[in-house]
RODORO-236502 format. One record per residue (C-alpha): x, y, z. Coordinates in Angstrom, 1 decimal. Layout:
<recs>
<rec u="X" v="Y" w="Z"/>
...
</recs>
This chain:
<recs>
<rec u="215.5" v="244.4" w="216.4"/>
<rec u="214.1" v="247.5" w="214.8"/>
<rec u="213.9" v="249.4" w="217.6"/>
<rec u="216.6" v="248.4" w="218.6"/>
<rec u="218.4" v="250.3" w="215.4"/>
<rec u="216.3" v="253.1" w="216.0"/>
<rec u="217.5" v="253.7" w="219.8"/>
<rec u="221.1" v="253.7" w="217.5"/>
<rec u="220.2" v="256.4" w="215.2"/>
<rec u="218.3" v="258.6" w="218.0"/>
<rec u="222.0" v="258.2" w="220.1"/>
<rec u="223.9" v="259.2" w="217.2"/>
<rec u="221.8" v="262.5" w="216.3"/>
<rec u="222.6" v="263.0" w="220.0"/>
<rec u="226.2" v="262.3" w="219.7"/>
<rec u="226.1" v="264.6" w="216.5"/>
<rec u="224.0" v="267.6" w="218.5"/>
<rec u="226.8" v="267.5" w="221.2"/>
<rec u="229.2" v="268.5" w="218.5"/>
<rec u="227.3" v="271.6" w="217.5"/>
<rec u="226.8" v="273.1" w="221.0"/>
<rec u="229.1" v="275.9" w="222.0"/>
<rec u="230.3" v="274.3" w="225.6"/>
<rec u="227.3" v="274.5" w="227.7"/>
<rec u="227.9" v="272.1" w="230.5"/>
<rec u="224.5" v="271.9" w="231.3"/>
<rec u="223.4" v="271.3" w="228.0"/>
<rec u="225.6" v="268.6" w="227.6"/>
<rec u="224.6" v="266.8" w="230.9"/>
<rec u="220.7" v="267.0" w="229.7"/>
<rec u="222.2" v="265.1" w="225.9"/>
<rec u="224.5" v="262.7" w="228.5"/>
<rec u="220.9" v="261.7" w="229.9"/>
<rec u="219.0" v="261.8" w="227.1"/>
<rec u="222.0" v="259.3" w="225.5"/>
<rec u="221.8" v="257.2" w="229.1"/>
<rec u="217.8" v="256.8" w="228.5"/>
<rec u="218.3" v="255.9" w="225.0"/>
<rec u="221.2" v="253.7" w="225.9"/>
<rec u="218.6" v="251.7" w="228.9"/>
<rec u="216.1" v="250.8" w="226.2"/>
<rec u="218.6" v="249.0" w="224.6"/>
<rec u="219.2" v="247.0" w="227.3"/>
<rec u="215.8" v="246.6" w="228.2"/>
<rec u="215.3" v="245.2" w="224.4"/>
<rec u="218.6" v="242.9" w="225.6"/>
<rec u="216.2" v="241.5" w="228.5"/>
<rec u="213.4" v="240.9" w="226.2"/>
<rec u="211.1" v="243.5" w="226.9"/>
<rec u="210.8" v="245.2" w="223.8"/>
<rec u="207.4" v="247.0" w="224.5"/>
<rec u="208.8" v="248.6" w="227.6"/>
<rec u="211.8" v="249.3" w="225.6"/>
<rec u="209.5" v="250.9" w="222.6"/>
<rec u="207.9" v="252.7" w="225.4"/>
<rec u="211.1" v="254.2" w="226.7"/>
<rec u="212.9" v="254.9" w="223.8"/>
<rec u="209.7" v="257.0" w="222.6"/>
<rec u="209.0" v="259.1" w="225.4"/>
<rec u="212.6" v="260.1" w="226.3"/>
<rec u="212.9" v="260.9" w="222.4"/>
<rec u="209.0" v="262.9" w="222.4"/>
<rec u="210.1" v="264.7" w="226.1"/>
<rec u="213.5" v="265.2" w="224.9"/>
<rec u="212.8" v="266.5" w="221.4"/>
<rec u="210.3" v="269.4" w="223.4"/>
<rec u="212.9" v="270.1" w="226.1"/>
<rec u="215.0" v="271.2" w="222.4"/>
<rec u="212.2" v="272.5" w="220.6"/>
<rec u="210.7" v="274.8" w="223.0"/>
<rec u="214.5" v="276.7" w="223.8"/>
<rec u="215.8" v="277.7" w="220.6"/>
<rec u="214.2" v="279.1" w="216.6"/>
<rec u="212.3" v="277.3" w="214.8"/>
<rec u="214.8" v="278.1" w="212.5"/>
<rec u="217.1" v="275.3" w="213.4"/>
<rec u="215.2" v="272.8" w="212.0"/>
<rec u="214.9" v="270.7" w="214.9"/>
<rec u="211.4" v="270.2" w="214.8"/>
<rec u="212.0" v="267.7" w="212.0"/>
<rec u="212.8" v="265.1" w="214.1"/>
<rec u="208.8" v="264.9" w="215.1"/>
<rec u="208.6" v="263.2" w="211.7"/>
<rec u="211.1" v="261.0" w="212.5"/>
<rec u="209.6" v="260.1" w="215.6"/>
<rec u="206.7" v="259.4" w="214.0"/>
<rec u="207.7" v="256.8" w="211.3"/>
<rec u="209.9" v="255.2" w="214.1"/>
<rec u="206.7" v="254.6" w="216.2"/>
<rec u="204.5" v="253.2" w="213.3"/>
<rec u="207.8" v="251.1" w="212.7"/>
<rec u="208.6" v="249.6" w="216.2"/>
<rec u="204.5" v="248.5" w="217.1"/>
<rec u="203.0" v="245.8" w="215.2"/>
<rec u="199.7" v="246.5" w="213.4"/>
<rec u="197.5" v="245.3" w="216.6"/>
<rec u="199.8" v="247.7" w="219.1"/>
<rec u="199.3" v="250.3" w="216.5"/>
<rec u="197.0" v="252.6" w="219.3"/>
<rec u="200.2" v="252.8" w="220.6"/>
<rec u="202.1" v="254.2" w="217.6"/>
<rec u="198.8" v="256.5" w="217.2"/>
<rec u="199.3" v="257.6" w="220.7"/>
<rec u="203.8" v="258.3" w="220.3"/>
<rec u="202.4" v="260.5" w="217.0"/>
<rec u="199.9" v="262.2" w="218.7"/>
<rec u="202.1" v="263.2" w="221.4"/>
<rec u="204.6" v="264.3" w="219.1"/>
<rec u="202.2" v="266.3" w="217.2"/>
<rec u="200.8" v="268.1" w="220.4"/>
<rec u="204.4" v="268.2" w="221.8"/>
<rec u="205.4" v="270.5" w="218.4"/>
<rec u="202.4" v="272.6" w="219.0"/>
<rec u="203.1" v="273.5" w="222.1"/>
<rec u="206.9" v="274.3" w="221.8"/>
<rec u="205.9" v="276.8" w="219.5"/>
<rec u="202.8" v="278.7" w="220.4"/>
<rec u="203.2" v="278.0" w="224.2"/>
<rec u="205.6" v="279.6" w="226.3"/>
<rec u="206.8" v="276.7" w="228.5"/>
<rec u="210.6" v="276.2" w="228.5"/>
<rec u="212.4" v="273.5" w="230.4"/>
<rec u="215.9" v="274.6" w="228.9"/>
<rec u="217.0" v="278.2" w="229.0"/>
<rec u="216.4" v="279.9" w="225.5"/>
<rec u="219.4" v="279.6" w="223.5"/>
<rec u="220.2" v="281.6" w="220.6"/>
<rec u="222.1" v="281.4" w="217.7"/>
<rec u="223.6" v="283.5" w="215.4"/>
<rec u="222.2" v="283.6" w="211.6"/>
<rec u="225.3" v="281.4" w="210.8"/>
<rec u="225.1" v="279.1" w="213.4"/>
<rec u="221.5" v="278.6" w="213.0"/>
<rec u="222.0" v="277.6" w="209.0"/>
<rec u="224.9" v="275.1" w="209.8"/>
<rec u="222.1" v="273.7" w="212.6"/>
<rec u="219.6" v="273.3" w="210.1"/>
<rec u="221.3" v="271.5" w="207.8"/>
<rec u="222.8" v="269.1" w="210.2"/>
<rec u="219.3" v="268.4" w="211.5"/>
<rec u="217.6" v="268.2" w="208.2"/>
<rec u="220.4" v="266.0" w="207.3"/>
<rec u="220.1" v="263.9" w="210.0"/>
<rec u="216.3" v="263.6" w="209.9"/>
<rec u="216.9" v="263.0" w="206.5"/>
<rec u="219.3" v="259.7" w="207.1"/>
<rec u="217.2" v="258.5" w="209.6"/>
<rec u="213.7" v="258.5" w="208.1"/>
<rec u="215.9" v="256.8" w="205.1"/>
<rec u="217.4" v="254.4" w="207.2"/>
<rec u="213.9" v="253.8" w="209.2"/>
<rec u="211.9" v="253.3" w="205.8"/>
<rec u="215.0" v="250.9" w="204.4"/>
<rec u="214.6" v="248.5" w="207.6"/>
<rec u="211.2" v="248.5" w="207.3"/>
<rec u="211.5" v="247.6" w="203.6"/>
<rec u="213.9" v="244.8" w="204.5"/>
<rec u="211.6" v="243.5" w="207.1"/>
<rec u="208.3" v="243.7" w="204.4"/>
<rec u="211.3" v="242.1" w="201.5"/>
<rec u="212.0" v="239.1" w="204.4"/>
<rec u="208.8" v="238.6" w="204.8"/>
<rec u="207.4" v="238.2" w="200.7"/>
<rec u="210.1" v="236.2" w="200.4"/>
<rec u="209.4" v="233.6" w="203.4"/>
<rec u="205.4" v="233.7" w="202.3"/>
<rec u="206.4" v="232.9" w="199.0"/>
<rec u="208.9" v="230.2" w="200.0"/>
<rec u="205.7" v="228.2" w="202.2"/>
<rec u="203.9" v="229.0" w="199.5"/>
<rec u="205.9" v="227.1" w="197.2"/>
<rec u="205.9" v="224.2" w="199.3"/>
<rec u="202.1" v="224.4" w="200.3"/>
<rec u="201.6" v="223.9" w="196.1"/>
<rec u="204.3" v="221.4" w="196.3"/>
<rec u="202.6" v="219.3" w="199.0"/>
<rec u="199.1" v="220.0" w="197.4"/>
<rec u="200.3" v="218.1" w="193.9"/>
<rec u="201.9" v="215.5" w="195.4"/>
<rec u="198.5" v="214.8" w="197.3"/>
<rec u="196.7" v="215.4" w="194.4"/>
<rec u="198.7" v="212.4" w="192.7"/>
<rec u="198.3" v="210.1" w="195.8"/>
<rec u="194.6" v="210.7" w="195.7"/>
<rec u="193.8" v="210.2" w="191.8"/>
<rec u="195.9" v="207.4" w="191.7"/>
</recs>
């Protein structure tokens, strides 16, 4: 459930970024491929293949983000999505699979450094005017804050629900214990 919601957030980010581009058909095709791969991860969730779906979503997100961070100025702020991917990694994998989350976090960190310190670009360089750069940076920042906020909100909702269930189980256990005490001591 949670990772499916993260996939929907990723799809929303893709759609918003499509509207920021200046009709570069090849770039819209890259967005479409990313959109389809994220959509495929939702399909995998529907089939009950949650772990594979998480791998698909996080690998697609990391690699697509690398394609974009390596081909535009750091001034656009697109790199903030690496933080969102890191939050998502720890959110979608259970505690017993935390090494998977650490792997995807490490991948995000490595791709960030490679995108800005190694001259290897998958996409052609895109130069934006100063005004467009500020607009893109603002949108990227706001989308990353919204995505991170939604991620934390989803996690706290799950935590709250777990705590509520634990409290109900504890009350039932205490009631059963009291009944056993009455039976034993009567």
